[in-house]
C-alpha positions as CSV (number, residue, x, y, z in Angstrom):
1,X,82.4,61.2,83.8
2,X,81.0,64.8,83.5
3,X,80.3,67.3,81.4
4,X,79.0,70.7,81.2
5,X,76.8,73.7,78.4
6,X,79.4,75.5,76.9
7,X,78.5,74.2,73.5
8,X,75.0,75.6,73.3
9,X,75.6,79.5,72.0
10,X,78.5,78.5,70.1
11,X,78.4,78.6,65.9
12,X,79.5,74.9,66.2
13,X,76.6,72.1,65.3
14,X,77.3,68.7,67.6
15,X,78.5,66.7,64.6
16,X,81.5,69.1,63.9
17,X,82.4,69.0,67.5
18,X,82.5,65.0,67.3
19,X,84.7,64.9,64.7
20,X,87.1,68.0,65.3
21,X,88.6,70.2,67.6
22,X,87.0,73.5,67.6
23,X,88.0,76.3,69.7
24,X,84.9,78.1,71.0
25,X,85.0,81.9,70.1
26,X,84.3,83.3,73.4
27,X,87.0,81.5,75.7
28,X,89.5,80.8,72.5
29,X,89.7,77.2,73.3
30,X,89.0,73.6,73.2
31,X,85.8,73.6,74.6
32,X,85.1,69.4,74.4
33,X,86.2,66.2,73.5
34,X,85.9,64.5,69.7
35,X,84.4,61.1,69.8
36,X,87.7,60.0,68.5
37,X,88.5,61.6,72.5
38,X,85.6,58.3,73.9
39,X,86.3,55.9,71.5
40,X,89.9,55.8,72.7
41,X,88.8,56.5,76.6
42,X,86.0,53.3,75.1
43,X,89.2,51.3,74.4
44,X,91.1,51.7,77.6
45,X,88.4,50.7,79.5
46,X,87.9,47.1,78.0
47,X,91.5,47.0,80.9
48,X,89.2,47.2,83.5
49,X,86.3,45.2,84.8
50,X,83.4,48.4,84.0
51,X,80.0,47.5,84.2
52,X,78.3,50.6,84.2
53,X,78.7,54.3,83.7
54,X,77.8,57.3,84.4
55,X,77.5,60.5,83.3
56,X,76.7,63.7,85.0
57,X,76.1,67.1,83.7
58,X,75.9,70.6,84.6
59,X,75.1,74.2,83.8
60,X,75.9,77.6,85.2
61,X,74.8,79.0,83.2
62,X,71.1,80.5,82.3
63,X,70.9,79.7,78.6
64,X,67.7,79.5,76.9
65,X,67.9,76.2,75.8
66,X,70.3,72.8,76.6
67,X,69.6,71.5,73.2
68,X,73.0,70.8,72.2
69,X,74.5,69.6,75.2
70,X,71.6,67.7,75.3
71,X,72.6,65.9,72.2
72,X,76.1,65.7,72.2
73,X,75.1,63.9,76.3
74,X,73.0,61.8,73.5
75,X,76.1,61.3,71.3
76,X,78.3,60.2,73.6
77,X,76.5,57.8,75.3
78,X,75.4,56.5,71.8
79,X,79.4,55.4,71.4
80,X,79.6,53.9,75.1
81,X,76.8,52.0,75.3
82,X,78.8,49.6,73.2
83,X,80.7,48.6,76.3
84,X,78.3,49.2,78.9
85,X,76.0,47.5,79.8
86,X,74.0,50.6,82.5
87,X,74.6,54.0,82.2
88,X,72.6,56.6,83.8
89,X,72.9,60.0,83.4
90,X,72.1,63.2,85.9
91,X,71.7,66.0,84.9
92,X,71.5,69.6,86.8
93,X,73.2,68.1,90.3
94,X,74.5,70.4,92.5
95,X,78.0,70.2,92.2
96,X,79.0,69.5,95.6
97,X,76.5,66.2,94.5
98,X,79.1,65.7,91.7
99,X,82.3,65.9,93.8
100,X,80.7,62.9,95.6
101,X,79.9,61.1,92.6
102,X,83.7,61.2,91.6
103,X,85.7,60.9,94.3
104,X,83.7,57.0,95.0
105,X,84.1,56.5,91.5
106,X,86.2,53.3,90.7
107,X,87.1,55.2,88.0
108,X,86.8,58.5,85.9
109,X,87.4,59.4,82.5
110,X,87.5,63.4,82.2
111,X,86.7,65.8,80.1
112,X,87.1,69.5,79.4
113,X,87.3,72.4,81.8
114,X,88.2,72.8,85.4
115,X,85.6,71.1,86.6
116,X,85.9,68.1,85.3
117,X,90.1,68.9,86.0
118,X,88.9,69.0,89.4
119,X,86.7,65.3,89.8
120,X,89.9,64.0,88.6
121,X,92.1,65.3,90.6
122,X,90.0,64.3,93.8
123,X,88.9,61.2,92.3
124,X,89.4,58.1,95.0
125,X,89.2,55.5,91.9
126,X,91.0,55.5,88.7
127,X,90.9,58.0,85.6
128,X,91.0,57.0,82.8
């Protein structure tokens, strides 16, 4: 699963983003998935034998803080911790490294955004 950094300069809190779809003021579209989306993915992942989850997070923006992004990732990790034995988070890898991780993943959970969509399209694994 890959997540980005776009929520850090938005008006909504992390909990508000997780509760319902929010439209970003700058991009005028939804920018993150809600917890309900991830709960659905957790339920679907039960159909497969998955022990490990890797969350990859990257930024292409020069922000003062990534506080909301870290909080969002931590809350997503907490949701998934009930299903997965091992969860690793990779922050700030080179985008090419993220491509390799997604390409070789057995399973991939898509988030929102063009880069996450690209990774879902190139993975050799199953998109959940």
